[in-house]
C-alpha positions in Angstrom: -55.0 16.7 -63.8 -58.8 15.9 -64.0 -58.8 17.5 -67.4 -56.4 15.9 -69.0 -58.0 12.6 -68.0 -61.0 13.6 -69.1 -60.0 14.9 -72.3 -58.0 11.9 -73.1 -60.9 9.8 -72.7 -63.0 11.7 -74.5 -60.7 11.0 -77.2 -60.0 7.1 -77.2 -64.4 7.2 -77.0 -64.0 8.5 -80.4 -62.2 5.6 -81.9 -64.7 2.5 -80.4 -63.3 3.0 -77.1 -65.6 1.1 -74.5 -66.0 2.0 -71.0 -66.6 -1.1 -68.8 -69.2 -0.3 -66.0 -67.8 -0.6 -62.5 -69.5 -2.0 -59.7 -72.2 -0.4 -58.0 -71.1 2.6 -55.4 -73.8 0.5 -53.3 -71.9 -2.8 -53.3 -69.0 -2.9 -50.8 -66.5 -5.8 -52.0 -65.7 -7.8 -49.0 -62.4 -10.0 -50.6 -60.6 -12.8 -49.4 -57.1 -13.0 -50.2 -56.1 -15.7 -51.3 -59.0 -17.1 -49.9 -58.0 -16.3 -46.3 -54.4 -16.6 -45.7 -54.3 -15.2 -42.6 -56.2 -18.5 -41.0 -55.8 -21.0 -43.5 -53.3 -22.4 -46.0 -53.2 -19.6 -49.1 -55.0 -20.7 -52.1 -56.6 -23.8 -51.5 -60.2 -25.3 -51.4 -60.2 -25.0 -47.4 -58.9 -21.2 -47.4 -61.7 -20.6 -50.2 -64.5 -22.6 -48.3 -63.5 -20.9 -44.9 -64.1 -17.3 -46.2 -67.1 -17.8 -47.9 -68.4 -18.8 -44.0 -67.1 -15.3 -42.7 -69.4 -14.0 -45.7 -67.3 -12.7 -48.6 -68.0 -11.3 -51.8 -65.2 -12.1 -53.6 -62.7 -15.1 -53.6 -58.9 -13.1 -54.4 -57.1 -16.2 -55.7 -53.6 -16.1 -58.0 -53.2 -18.3 -61.6 -50.2 -19.8 -63.1 -50.1 -22.1 -65.6 -48.4 -25.7 -65.6 -46.3 -27.7 -68.4 -49.4 -29.6 -69.3 -51.7 -26.1 -69.5 -53.6 -26.7 -67.2 -54.7 -23.1 -64.8 -53.3 -24.0 -60.9 -54.2 -21.7 -58.2 -50.7 -20.5 -57.0 -49.4 -17.0 -56.1 -45.7 -18.2 -56.9 -44.9 -19.2 -60.2 -42.8 -21.9 -58.1 -42.8 -24.2 -55.0 -42.5 -21.7 -52.0 -40.3 -22.5 -49.6 -41.8 -20.1 -47.0 -45.0 -22.9 -46.4 -44.1 -25.7 -49.0 -42.7 -29.4 -48.1 -41.3 -31.5 -50.6 -43.0 -35.1 -51.4 -41.0 -36.8 -48.9 -42.1 -34.2 -46.3 -38.6 -32.7 -46.2 -38.4 -28.5 -45.9 -38.0 -26.6 -49.2 -34.9 -24.4 -49.3 -35.2 -20.7 -50.2 -32.1 -21.8 -52.7 -34.1 -24.4 -54.3 -37.5 -23.2 -54.4 -37.4 -21.4 -58.0 -35.8 -24.4 -59.4 -39.2 -26.3 -58.8 -41.1 -24.3 -61.6 -44.3 -24.8 -62.0 -44.2 -24.0 -65.5 -41.7 -26.6 -65.9 -44.3 -29.3 -64.0 -47.2 -31.2 -64.8 -50.4 -31.0 -63.2 -49.7 -34.5 -61.3 -46.4 -33.3 -60.3 -47.8 -30.2 -58.4 -49.6 -32.2 -56.7 -46.5 -34.0 -54.5 -46.4 -30.8 -52.7 -47.7 -30.3 -49.3 -48.4 -26.5 -49.4 -50.6 -26.4 -45.6 -48.5 -28.3 -42.9 -45.4 -26.4 -42.5 -46.2 -23.8 -39.9 -46.1 -20.1 -41.4 -44.6 -17.8 -39.1 -46.3 -14.5 -40.6 -49.4 -16.2 -40.3 -49.7 -17.9 -36.6 -53.1 -18.1 -36.5 -53.1 -20.5 -40.0 -54.5 -23.8 -39.4 -52.3 -26.4 -40.6 -53.3 -29.5 -43.1 -52.3 -31.5 -45.3 -53.3 -29.5 -48.6 -52.0 -29.6 -52.2 -52.9 -26.5 -55.3 -55.9 -26.7 -56.7 -57.2 -26.3 -59.8 -59.0 -23.1 -61.1 -61.7 -25.5 -62.2 -61.7 -27.5 -59.0 -62.4 -24.1 -57.0 -64.8 -23.2 -59.2 -66.7 -27.0 -59.3 -66.4 -26.6 -55.2 -67.1 -23.2 -54.4 -70.2 -23.4 -56.7 -71.9 -26.5 -54.9 -70.9 -25.6 -51.5 -72.8 -21.9 -51.9 -76.1 -24.3 -53.7 -76.0 -26.8 -50.4 -75.8 -24.0 -48.1 -78.2 -21.9 -49.6 -75.5 -18.8 -49.7 -75.2 -16.0 -52.1 -73.2 -16.5 -55.5 -69.6 -15.2 -54.7 -67.3 -13.4 -57.5 -63.8 -14.6 -58.4 -61.3 -12.2 -58.9 -58.4 -13.8 -60.3 -54.9 -12.2 -60.7 -52.6 -13.4 -64.0 -48.9 -13.8 -62.4 -46.6 -12.7 -65.3 -43.9 -10.0 -66.3 -42.6 -9.5 -69.8 -38.9 -10.7 -68.0 -40.4 -14.1 -67.6 -42.6 -14.8 -70.3 -42.2 -18.2 -71.5 -39.6 -19.0 -68.4 -42.2 -19.0 -65.7 -45.7 -18.6 -67.8 -46.7 -18.1 -71.4 -47.2 -15.2 -73.3 -50.1 -12.7 -72.2 -52.4 -14.2 -74.9 -52.0 -17.4 -73.7 -52.6 -17.2 -70.2 -55.5 -15.1 -70.7 -57.1 -17.7 -73.0 -56.6 -20.3 -70.5 -58.1 -18.8 -68.1 -61.2 -17.6 -69.9 -61.5 -21.1 -71.3 -62.4 -22.6 -67.9 -64.7 -19.4 -67.0 -66.9 -19.5 -70.0 -67.0 -23.7 -69.7 -68.3 -22.7 -66.1 -70.4 -20.3 -66.7 -69.8 -18.1 -64.5 -67.6 -14.6 -66.7 -70.7 -12.1 -65.3 -68.9 -12.8 -61.9 -65.2 -12.8 -62.5 -62.3 -10.2 -62.4 -59.5 -10.7 -63.9 -56.9 -8.4 -62.0 -52.8 -7.7 -63.2 -49.9 -5.8 -62.3 -49.2 -7.1 -66.2 -51.1 -4.6 -68.3 -50.7 -6.6 -71.4 -52.6 -9.3 -70.3 -55.4 -6.3 -69.2 -54.9 -5.2 -72.5 -55.6 -8.8 -74.1 -58.2 -9.3 -72.0 -59.9 -5.8 -72.6 -59.6 -6.7 -76.4 -61.1 -10.2 -76.8 -63.4 -10.3 -73.8 -64.3 -7.1 -73.1 -67.3 -7.8 -71.1 -65.3 -9.4 -68.6 -64.2 -6.9 -65.4 -60.5 -5.5 -65.3 -58.8 -4.6 -62.4 -55.3 -2.9 -62.6 -52.9 -3.4 -59.9 -50.8 -0.9 -58.6 -47.8 -1.0 -56.0 -45.4 1.4 -54.8 -43.1 3.1 -55.6 -44.9 4.4 -59.0 -43.5 6.4 -61.4 -46.2 7.4 -63.2 -49.3 9.3 -61.7 -52.7 8.0 -62.0 -53.6 9.7 -65.1 -50.6 8.5 -67.3 -51.4 4.8 -65.3 -54.9 4.7 -67.3 -53.4 6.7 -70.7 -50.6 3.9 -70.3 -53.3 0.9 -69.7 -55.5 2.1 -72.7 -58.8 1.8 -71.2 -60.8 2.5 -68.3 -60.3 -0.9 -65.9 -63.6 -1.7 -63.8 -61.2 -1.8 -60.8 -58.5 0.5 -59.8 -56.6 -2.1 -56.8 -53.5 -0.1 -55.3 -51.6 -1.0 -52.3 -53.8 0.0 -49.2 -50.8 2.6 -48.4 -51.5 4.6 -51.8 -55.2 5.3 -50.7 -56.0 8.9 -49.8 -58.9 11.1 -50.4 -57.8 12.4 -54.0 -57.9 9.0 -55.3 -60.6 8.1 -54.2 -62.6 11.6 -55.9 -60.3 10.6 -59.0 -62.0 7.0 -59.5 -65.1 8.2 -58.4 -65.0 10.6 -60.8 -64.4 7.9 -63.6 -67.3 5.5 -62.3 -64.1 3.1 -61.3 -64.3 1.1 -58.1 -61.4 1.3 -55.7 -60.5 -1.6 -53.8 -56.8 -1.5 -52.1 -55.1 -4.6 -51.3 -53.9 -6.0 -48.5 -55.4 -4.8 -45.3 -55.1 -6.7 -42.1 -56.1 -4.3 -38.8 -59.5 -3.6 -38.5 -58.6 0.3 -37.7 -57.2 0.8 -41.5 -59.8 -1.4 -42.8 -62.8 1.0 -41.1 -60.7 3.8 -42.0 -60.4 2.9 -45.6 -63.7 2.3 -45.8 -65.1 5.6 -44.5 -63.1 7.3 -46.8 -64.9 5.7 -49.5 -63.2 2.8 -50.9 -65.2 0.8 -53.1 -64.7 -2.7 -51.1 -61.0 -4.4 -49.2 -59.1 -7.5 -50.0 -57.8 -9.3 -46.6 -56.1 -11.9 -45.3 -58.3 -11.6 -42.5 -62.0 -11.9 -43.8 -63.4 -12.7 -40.3 -62.7 -8.8 -39.8 -65.1 -7.6 -42.0 -68.2 -8.5 -39.8 -66.8 -5.6 -37.4 -67.0 -2.9 -40.1 -69.5 -0.4 -39.3 
């Protein structure tokens, strides 16, 4: 398998194939999943600020697009019933959440929904507060101001494009438009060197690699997989900066494969200390966790 991978990428390099530089092996990336979802309402300003207070090196977040082409931070392209309330404060039921399609709402309309007050049983430690889904631009402005004010290190932004080919034009724009809208903000804010674009949708990564080759990329992978590691990279068509699988997929062989190709291995979403320590000892380059407060206990 190793020979197959090397031959494939040598062939690609002969056709102006550019390999992105992975993060330094000496750097262990402590990522806060959706800010710190286990402790604060996910993908909100308070969650990102709390994650910074815990010392994360990267803020992981998800992006969707509104009807008026705003980049909104949200894992779901609709208003999730599990932790959201209607503008009048009544519960949203599961059967209606997909009707509340963010791609069909203006940014102003999305701000009517409270995404932090409702009790979220999956995360019982989550602090409750009235809060709305923020714009990517506002997240960046707030985070940059906060780290400057408190003399803290600058953080990276790991932004996921939430898209699939089956929902183009329904819950999100086409991949090219999606990427351009995000990158307009990234470039305007001057943070391109600290941005990672991650996705399960390889189309967005391929467009990004072609048009913004200096931006770090992360290939997200979840089980069950139909392609092995080499075939996944061949399908992608270039070496990503980061390979980011579900943590259950990490094994010594995968650690070696990534290391041999200069790819950082950063699994998701790891929420208990023993598993975090085991993966770190195995040689991963970072972790994504709902509980970034646990990073301080890693050895």
